[in-house]
N, C-alpha and C positions, 0 to 999 in steps of 0.2 A: 504493500500500500504506500510505503514511503516513496518508492520510485514513481508510482503513479501520480503522487502529489507534484513532483517536479516536472514530469513529462506533460501532465495536463497544463501546468503553468506555462511552459515553453511553447506548447502547441497553440494555446489561446493567444499568447503573445505574438507568435509568428503569423497568425491569421488576422491580426489587427484588432483584437479585442481590447477594450479599455483596460488599463492596468488594474483597476479595482476588481473588474470581472475576472481577469486572468488569475488574480490571486484568490478571489473569493470562491468561485465555483469549484476548483480542485479541493479547496479546504472543506467545503460542505460535503463533497462526494467521498472524500477520505474518511471524514468523521462518521458519515453514514455507513460506508462500506466496511469500516473496521469495528463497527458496533461500539463506538466510543460514547454513544448516547447523543441523539439530536438535541435534547434539552440543554446540553452544555454550550451550544453555539451562542445563545443569547448572552449569558453571563461572561463568556470569554470575549465576545464581540465588544461588550461594554467595558470590560476590564482593559482592553487595548487602548482606550482613550480616557479612562477614568484615572489619570495620573496628573498630579498637581503641576509638574513642570510643563506639561503639554498645554496648559491654559495660556502660556505665553505665545503660542503659535498664532491663534486668531488675532490676538492683540497686536503683535508685531506686524502681521499682515495688514491690519487696519491702519496702524501708524504709517506704514510704508505707503499705502494708498493716499492717506491724507497729505503727507509730506510731498508726494509727487504732484498732487493736484494744487497744492499751495503755490507752486511755481518756484520751489526751492531749487530744483535741479537746473532750471534755466539760469538762476542767479549764480549758482556755484560754477556752472559751465562758463558763464560770461567772465566771472572773476578769474577762473583758471586760465582762460584764453588770454586775458590781459596780462596775467602774471607771467605766463610762459612766453608770450609775444608771438608775432608772426614769423615763423621760420619753417624750413623744410621739415615736414612731419610734425608741425606744431599741434595741429588738431588731434593727431594720433596720441601725443603725450597727454593732451587734455582729456581725451576719451578714457585712457587707462586710469589716469589720476582720479577722475570724477567717478568712474565705475567702482574703483576700490573704496573711495570715500562714501559713495552712496550705498554701497553694499553694507557699510557699517550702520545703515539706517533701515534698509529694506529687509535684509537677511535672506533674500531669495534671488537666485541667479536669473530666472526668467523675468522677474519683476524689475531687476536692475537693468537688464538688457533692453526691456521694453521702454522703461522710463527715460533712459539715456539715449537709446537708439532713436526714439521718436523725434528728439531734438537734434542730435548730432549727425545722424545719417544724411538728412537733407543738407545740413551745413557743410559736411565734408564733401558731398557730391558737388555742391555749388562752388567749392574751392578746387575742384579738379581731381579729388580722390575718386577712385573707381567704386562702384556700388558693391562689388564683391569684396574689396579690401575693407570698406567701411563696415559691412555686415559681419565679416569674419573677425575683425578687431574687437568690435563691441560685444559680440557673442563671447569671445575669449575673455575679455576684461570683465564682463558681467558675471562670469562664473566664479570670480573671487568672492562674490557675495555670500556663498555658502561656507566660506572659511573665515572671512573677516567678521569679527563679532559686531553685533549680536547675530548669530546664525541659527536659522530654523533647523538646519541639518544637525548642528551640534546639540541643540535641545533634544532632538529625537535620540541621538546617540546617548546622551546623558540619561534620558529616561529609561532606555533599554538596559544599559549597563550599570545603572546606579552610580554613575560618575558625576562629580561635582560640575554643574553647568558653568558657574563662574570660573572655575579652573579651566574648563574647555574653552570658554570665551577668551580668557587671557592667553591660553596656549595658541589660539588661532591667529593672534595679531601679527606676530613676526612672519610666520609662513604665508599669511595672506598678502602682506606687503611684498614679501619675496617673490610670490607668484606674479604680482603686478609688475615688479621690476624685471622679471624674466621676460615678460611680454614686450618690454620696451626694445629689446635687442632686435628681434625679427621685424617688429613694427617699423623701427627707424631704418633698418637696412632696406626693407621693401620700399618705404617712402623715399629714401635717398635714390634708389635705383630708378624709380618711376618719376621722380621729381614732384611728388605730391606736396603742395603747399609752398613751393619755392618762389612763386611769383605773385603771391597774394599780398596786397598792400594793407598795412595796418589801418584799422578804423577805430580811432580813439575818441569815441563819443563822450566818454567820461574818464575821470582819473582812476587809477588803481585803487586809491583810498575810497572813492565813492562806491566803486564796485564791491570792495570788501565790506563796506558798511551795509550794503544791501544783502550780501550773502552771509553776514555775520551770524544771524539767528539760525540759519540752516547749518552752518559750520559748527555751531554750538551744540546741536542735537546729539551727535554721537559722543561728544565730550561729557554731556550730562548723563547719558545712559551708561556709558562705560565707566565714567568716574564714580558714579554711584554704586555700580557693581563691584569694581575693584576695591573701593573704599569700604565695602561692607555695609553701605547705607540701606540698600534694598536688594531683594532676591531677583532672579531673572524675570519671574512673573510680575513682580512689582515694578521692575524696570520697564516691562512692556506697557503696563498701565501708565507709568510716567511718560513714556514715549507717545501714547495716544493723547494724553492731556496736553503735553507740550506741543505736539503737532497741531492739535485743535486750537490752542492758544495762538500759534503763528497764523493759522488760516483765518481765524475770526477777528483777532485783535491787532496783530502786528502788520500782516500783509493785506488783510481784509479781502482776500480772494475767495473766501468760502461764504456760502449762505446756507440756509436750512435745506433748500432744494438740492444743492450740490452735495451737502452732507448726507442726505437720504440716499442719493445715488451711490455715494462712496460706501455707505454702510451695506447696501444691497450687494455691490460688487465684492466687497471684502468678505461678506457672509458666504457668497458663492465660492470664492477662492478658498476660504477656510474649510467649507464643507467638503470640497474635493480632497484637500489634504487630509482631513480627519477621517474621511471615509476610507482612504487608502491605508491610513494608520490602523484603523479598526480591523479591516480585512487582513492586513499584513500581520497583525498580532495574532489573529485566528490561524493564519497560515503557519506562523512560527510555533504556536501551541500544538497544532496537529502534527507538524513535523517532529517536534520533540517527543510527543506522546507515542508515536509509532516507531520512534528510534532512528529515523533516517538521519537526523542532524548529528547525533553522536557517531554514527557510522561514517559520515562524510568527514567529520573532524579527525577520527582515527585514521581514515584513509590518507588525509593530507599529512598527518604526522608520520604515517608509515612510509611515505615516499622517501624521507630523509631525516636523519637526526640533526642535521645542520640547520640552525635557526634561520640563517640567511637564505638558504634554499627555500625553506618553507615560507619565509616572508616574501620572497620573490614570487612564488606561486600564488600566494594570497593576493598580492598587488596586481598580478596579471589577471586573476579572476575578477577582482574589483573593477579593473579597467575595462574588461570586456563587458561586465554587467552594467557599468556606468554608461556605456555607449548605447545600451538597449532600453534600460528602464531608469526610473527616477531614483534619487538618493534615498528617499524615505523607504521605498520598497526594498532597496538593497540592504539597508540597515536591518530591517526586520527579517529578511530572508537569510542573510549571511552571518549576521552577528552571533546568533545562537550556535553557528558552526565554529566561528572564530574564537569565542570566549574561552572554551577549554584550552585552545592553543595559546592564547594570550597568557593564561594562568600557567600553563606548562612551561613556557619559556621565560616567564617572569617579566614580560614586557609591561611598560607603564601604560595603563589604559588611557590616560590623558594623551600621551604621545601617539598611541595607536589610533585614537579617535581623530586626531589632527591629520595623520597620514592617510587614513581611510577617506576622510572628507575632502582633502586636497586631491586625492586620486579621483574621487567622484566629480569634483569640480571640472577636471579635465574631460570627463565623459560628457559634460553638459554641452560642449561644443565640438565633440568628436563624432563624425558621421559613423553609422547611418542615421541614428535617431536625432541626436544633437538638439535638445529642446531649445537651448539658447539660440543656436544657429537658425532654427526654424523660425523663431520670433523675429530675428533681425533680417532674415531674407524676405520675410513678409513685409517688413517695414521698407526694405530697399527695393521691393517689387522685382526680385530676381529669383531664379530657380536655385534650390539648395546646392546642386552639384557644381554650380559656377564658382562656389567659394572653396571647393575642396583643395585646390593647389595653394591657395592663399592661406588657408587655416592650418595646413600641415606643419609649417615651421613654428607656428604658435603652439600647437600641440606638443611638438618636440621641446620647445623652450620650457613649458610648464612641467614636462616630464623630468627635465634636468632639475628644476626647482624641487620637485617631489623627491628625487634621489638625494639632494642636499639635505632636505628635512629628515629623511630616513637615516642618513649617515651621521647627522649631528642632532641628536635628540634635544640637546640643550637649547637649540633655537626655539623649540616649542615650549620648553619648560622654564625658561629663564624668568618670564614675567609672572606666571602663577607662583613660582617659588619666591620671587621678590615680594609679592603681596601676601605671602603665606596662605595661599588658597589650596595647597596640597598637604 
């Protein structure tokens, strides 16, 4: 029955079934076929989402929607553009910097790519950047949102493994910025070869200081959220509440770009986005329970450890598996499907769960813009009005650059652990 669970999942995935259906139907069938008791479905379904840390997810999604509609992203982009100046590849630098920064607010790769791409893709195209380059770059840079704190993916990881979410947030900061820096290399090399942004004249409609003042309240958002977390002032769930109140304050009081009608629309859209995520979480939790109960997860873990006694070989195999999975399905599903397999291995080799969570999440970030599925790339190509395959040659060096960043994070765990240790979060 355990094999049927995974075969059913991959079959439904291959025929294009929604991820929640691909996870849910095999789980129901295995529970029924193995005589585990159909009545256990309801309590296990509920148990998958009845976890206090998961309350932060819909709240961070709502905060991200509000901040995006407030016009904060436009103000930050304008400030970054003035700060960096008009130079070859200048807008590419702006795109990466703003995506990394905005990821510290939205916590979601697709949301980051959509919010920034809607503004920057037309701007980059008007300055001579190709549509394929613009879409590939913002898809890659937007993926850093799931590793830069606050990250929805890290919240899920913490809930599954009972790992401190503030420690995970702190651990994701340096690797997240390292991932952003790694993208600068291929982005600037391609821009230099193609001459993107070389002949654009500066438009200084306002001073750098004026632009900074307009962007200041938006820049302050992640400072308040992360400062409160690292300082022990509030928990991740409380931080999400603070983010919602702060973003609402900006929209209604500071920028005055929101009204009750717009807020209602935002609430509806955020509720729909949250429902999709939480439905996947609930089904994925049921999938994990069914797999553990029939024993397939333990067998897979033993099989991985049986391949080699060398922890580096096992770690390589795990990362290859995560990378392939990340190309096909979303990070939330990957966590629920594979973490029950990996947790005995983590314990066996004595790996730090905080470090492993960062490694796994950074690997999954690469999957968000790696074909064939590439959810971020799908979002940005829709915005750029081009076919997905037109970006493949452009996005390949960006995938390679972030893989190099992943290898560095694996080889030097202190890069992930230095901040949580400094703030005594571990």
